[in-house]
C-alpha positions in Angstrom: 2.9 16.5 -15.9 0.4 15.0 -18.5 2.1 11.4 -17.7 1.9 12.2 -13.7 -2.0 13.1 -14.5 -2.4 9.9 -16.6 -1.3 7.8 -14.2 -3.9 9.2 -11.3 -6.5 9.1 -13.3 -5.8 4.9 -14.0 -4.9 4.4 -10.0 -8.4 6.5 -9.8 -10.5 4.3 -12.0 -9.0 1.3 -10.5 -9.9 2.2 -6.9 -13.1 3.3 -8.1 -13.9 -0.5 -9.6 -12.6 -1.7 -6.3 -14.7 0.0 -3.9 -18.2 -0.1 -6.3 -17.6 -4.1 -5.3 -17.3 -3.3 -1.6 -21.0 -3.9 -1.0 -19.6 -8.0 -1.1 -16.6 -7.4 0.9 -15.2 -7.4 4.4 -14.9 -4.9 6.9 -11.1 -3.2 6.2 -8.4 -4.5 8.7 -6.3 -1.4 10.6 -2.5 -1.9 8.9 0.3 -1.2 11.2 1.9 1.8 10.5 6.0 1.5 10.4 7.0 3.9 8.2 9.5 5.1 10.4 10.8 1.6 11.1 13.6 1.8 8.2 14.3 -2.1 8.7 10.3 -2.6 7.4 10.8 -0.7 4.9 14.0 -2.4 3.7 12.0 -5.6 3.6 9.3 -3.9 2.3 10.5 -2.4 -0.3 12.6 -6.1 -1.1 8.9 -7.6 -1.8 7.8 -5.0 -3.6 11.0 -5.1 -6.2 10.6 -9.5 -5.9 7.0 -9.1 -6.3 5.2 -6.1 -7.6 8.0 -4.8 -9.7 7.3 -7.9 -12.3 3.4 -6.5 -13.4 3.3 -3.4 -11.8 5.6 -0.4 -12.1 6.7 3.0 -10.0 7.0 5.3 -12.4 7.8 8.3 -10.0 10.0 6.9 -7.9 13.7 6.3 -8.2 16.1 3.2 -6.9 17.8 5.6 -5.6 15.6 7.6 -3.8 16.1 4.1 -1.4 18.8 5.8 0.4 16.5 7.5 2.4 15.5 4.2 3.9 18.8 3.5 4.9 20.4 1.8 1.9 23.3 2.3 0.2 23.8 2.4 -3.7 25.9 -0.9 -3.9 23.1 -2.4 -1.2 20.4 -1.1 -4.3 22.6 -2.6 -7.3 23.1 -5.7 -5.6 20.0 -6.7 -4.6 17.1 -4.7 -6.1 17.9 -4.0 -9.6 16.3 -6.5 -12.1 14.8 -4.0 -14.6 17.6 -1.6 -15.2 21.4 -1.5 -14.4 21.3 2.4 -12.8 20.4 3.7 -9.5 19.0 6.4 -11.4 15.8 5.0 -12.8 12.7 4.7 -12.5 11.2 1.4 -11.4 9.6 0.3 -14.8 7.5 -2.8 -14.7 8.9 -6.4 -16.0 6.4 -6.9 -17.8 5.4 -5.5 -21.6 2.1 -3.4 -21.4 0.4 -5.1 -24.9 1.3 -8.7 -22.7 -0.5 -7.4 -19.4 -2.9 -6.4 -21.2 -4.0 -9.3 -23.2 -3.4 -11.6 -19.7 -5.0 -9.5 -17.3 -7.8 -7.5 -19.7 -6.1 -4.2 -18.4 -2.4 -3.1 -18.3 -2.0 -3.2 -14.2 -1.8 0.5 -12.3 1.1 2.4 -11.4 1.5 1.5 -7.6 3.7 5.1 -6.8 0.7 6.6 -5.1 -1.4 3.7 -4.4 -1.5 3.8 -0.9 -2.9 7.3 -1.3 -5.9 6.5 -3.8 -7.1 3.5 -2.2 -8.4 5.5 1.3 -12.4 5.4 1.4 -15.2 5.0 4.0 -13.6 2.0 4.9 -10.7 3.2 6.5 -7.2 4.6 4.6 -5.1 3.2 1.7 -2.8 1.1 3.7 -5.9 -0.3 5.5 -7.7 -1.4 2.4 -4.1 -2.8 0.6 -3.5 -4.5 4.0 -6.8 -6.4 3.8 -6.5 -6.6 -0.1 -3.3 -9.0 0.4 -4.3 -11.1 2.7 -7.8 -12.2 1.8 -7.1 -14.3 -1.1 -8.4 -17.5 -1.9 -8.8 -20.4 -4.4 -11.5 -20.1 -6.9 -11.6 -22.4 -9.5 -14.1 -20.1 -11.3 -12.0 -17.6 -11.8 -9.7 -17.3 -14.7 -6.6 -16.5 -12.4 -7.5 -19.3 -10.0 -8.1 -16.5 -7.0 -10.5 -15.0 -6.1 -10.4 -11.5 -2.9 -12.8 -10.9 -0.2 -11.7 -7.3 -0.1 -12.1 -7.1 -4.1 -14.6 -9.6 -5.3 -13.7 -10.8 -8.7 -10.5 -9.2 -9.0 -8.5 -9.9 -12.2 -5.1 -9.6 -10.4 -3.7 -13.8 -9.1 -1.9 -13.6 -5.7 1.4 -13.1 -5.9 2.5 -14.0 -2.9 0.7 -17.2 -2.7 4.2 -19.1 -2.0 4.2 -17.1 1.0 1.1 -17.3 2.3 0.1 -20.9 1.5 -3.2 -21.5 -0.1 -6.3 -20.4 2.4 -10.1 -20.7 1.7 -12.9 -18.7 3.7 -15.0 -20.1 5.9 -19.0 -18.6 5.8 -21.7 -18.7 8.0 -25.0 -18.9 6.5 -27.8 -16.9 7.9 -31.5 -16.0 6.7 -32.4 -12.0 6.8 -35.8 -11.1 5.5 -36.0 -14.1 4.0 -32.8 -13.8 1.8 -29.8 -16.0 2.4 -27.0 -14.5 3.6 -23.0 -15.3 3.6 -21.3 -14.1 6.6 -17.3 -14.7 7.2 -16.2 -16.3 10.0 -12.6 -17.0 9.1 -9.6 -18.8 7.2 -9.2 -22.7 6.7 -5.6 -23.2 6.2 -5.2 -25.7 2.8 -1.3 -26.1 2.5 0.9 -24.0 4.5 3.2 -21.3 3.0 6.9 -20.5 3.2 6.2 -18.3 5.8 4.3 -18.9 9.2 0.4 -16.8 9.1 2.1 -14.4 11.7 5.3 -14.0 9.5 3.4 -13.3 6.6 0.7 -10.5 8.5 4.3 -9.1 9.2 5.7 -9.5 6.0 2.2 -7.8 4.3 2.6 -5.0 6.8 6.2 -4.2 5.7 5.2 -4.7 2.4 2.5 -1.9 2.8 4.2 0.3 4.8 6.8 0.4 2.2 3.7 1.4 -0.5 2.7 4.3 2.7 6.1 5.5 2.1 6.5 5.6 -1.7 3.7 7.5 -2.0 5.2 10.2 -0.3 8.9 9.9 1.3 9.2 13.3 2.7 6.0 12.2 5.6 8.1 11.7 8.2 10.6 14.9 7.6 7.3 16.8 6.9 5.7 15.7 10.6 9.1 16.2 12.1 9.5 19.8 10.7 5.9 20.5 11.3 6.0 19.8 14.7 9.3 21.9 15.2 7.1 25.1 13.7 4.1 24.4 15.7 6.6 24.6 19.2 8.3 27.5 17.7 5.0 29.9 17.0 3.9 28.4 20.2 7.0 29.8 21.9 7.2 32.8 19.6 3.6 33.7 20.5 4.3 33.9 24.5 7.1 36.1 23.5 5.1 38.3 21.5 2.3 38.6 24.6 4.9 39.2 26.6 6.4 42.3 24.4 3.2 43.7 23.6 2.0 43.7 27.6 4.9 45.3 28.4 5.1 48.0 25.5 1.0 49.0 26.9 1.5 48.8 30.4 2.4 52.4 31.0 0.3 53.1 27.9 -3.2 55.0 29.8 
């Protein structure tokens, strides 16, 4: 319990720090919801393990829970186990926490509930993550060589740059109340990635959907059960109403 509370505090601190910088950031894009798409969730899990689990952990998610998205124990062992050899283990980061703090200035936060903790006035946590992972650009003035429009001066480098390639933002300078303002207009591709722009957007959508699912693996079951409960209550209400009418019809 103490570990869970500490993780939530760290994630909240990460969220507050990010939102504090939103004055200079862009509006969040709407993330696609693929939490019912098993193929998308499986691809998202693969991306998460290959690109996120190197530095970030998901300490409250076990590898064998991935069976809920259609993977078998053998598929998990063959394709997703890099930091442990047991499918019952939790998703621990490959990096040493002390090294992470030295390199990035802070230990990267746990991502188990990041899609839930990052919601704000700009949209859902998924919207933020979807925007964040698609708005990196090269910035030689930063220690990592990268910057981000959704989280200016972020300490995390662009781990997906090989997939996305390198881009630079295009701004239009406007004058308002005697001050110059930069308005984001779009992107210019500098070097191509291994994925086309459309393929990269789809891949990020899969990864974000997986992060959504990981924050509450039972969410789809909860929704389905909730619908049936409401239908049952609706039918039972009609039955109870008719029984009540039948009971009182001869009472004066």
